[in-house]
C-alpha positions in Angstrom: 32.9 2.5 -24.3 32.3 4.7 -21.3 32.1 3.0 -17.9 29.1 3.8 -15.6 29.9 4.9 -12.0 28.9 1.4 -10.8 31.2 -0.3 -13.3 34.0 2.0 -12.3 33.4 1.2 -8.6 33.5 -2.5 -9.4 36.7 -2.2 -11.4 38.6 -0.1 -8.9 37.4 -1.7 -5.6 35.2 -4.8 -5.8 37.1 -6.6 -8.4 40.3 -6.5 -6.2 38.5 -8.2 -3.3 38.8 -11.9 -2.7 35.8 -14.0 -3.7 34.4 -14.5 -0.2 34.5 -10.7 0.4 32.7 -10.0 -2.9 30.1 -12.6 -1.9 29.7 -10.8 1.6 29.4 -7.5 -0.3 26.6 -8.9 -2.5 24.8 -10.1 0.8 25.1 -6.7 2.2 23.6 -5.1 -0.9 20.8 -7.5 -1.1 19.9 -7.0 2.6 20.0 -3.3 2.2 17.8 -3.3 -0.9 15.3 -5.7 0.5 14.9 -3.5 3.7 14.3 -0.4 1.4 11.8 -2.3 -0.6 9.8 -3.4 2.5 9.7 0.1 3.7 8.5 1.5 0.4 5.9 -1.4 -0.1 4.2 -0.8 3.3 2.5 2.6 3.1 2.2 4.5 6.4 -1.1 4.1 7.9 -3.0 7.1 9.1 -4.7 7.2 12.5 -8.4 8.0 12.6 -7.5 10.7 15.2 -5.4 12.5 12.6 -7.9 12.5 9.7 -11.0 13.0 11.8 -13.0 16.0 10.7 -11.2 16.5 7.4 -14.3 15.8 5.3 -17.0 18.5 5.2 -20.4 17.3 6.5 -22.6 16.0 5.0 -20.3 14.1 2.7 -21.6 13.5 -0.8 -24.6 15.7 0.1 -26.4 13.1 2.3 -26.5 12.9 6.1 -25.4 9.6 7.6 -28.7 8.6 9.2 -30.5 9.4 6.0 -28.1 7.2 4.0 -28.4 4.3 6.5 -32.2 4.5 6.4 -32.3 4.7 2.5 -29.9 1.8 2.0 -31.7 -0.4 4.5 -35.0 0.4 2.7 -33.4 -0.4 -0.7 -32.1 -3.7 0.7 -35.5 -4.6 2.2 -37.5 -4.0 -0.9 -36.4 -7.0 -2.9 -36.9 -9.3 0.1 -40.4 -8.0 0.7 -41.2 -8.6 -3.0 -39.8 -12.1 -2.8 -41.8 -12.9 0.4 -45.0 -11.6 -1.3 -44.4 -14.1 -4.3 -43.7 -17.1 -2.2 -47.0 -18.8 -1.0 
């Protein structure tokens, strides 16, 4: 059975250490791995200043003010219908 590099390292070095040093080594490994995991888990946030102007105007074929007006009108329609039904 062929030994992996990690197993070879363990047999040659770690296994020869006293128990308290092996425990300390495990603490170091865990600390190092959790730091790496935290860095990988939190994506880098972009600043608006950096991404400003990257999208062509008008985005999705509609100008911002037209979109606002249209969506407000669409939201108002059901309310107006409901108000007309209520006595």
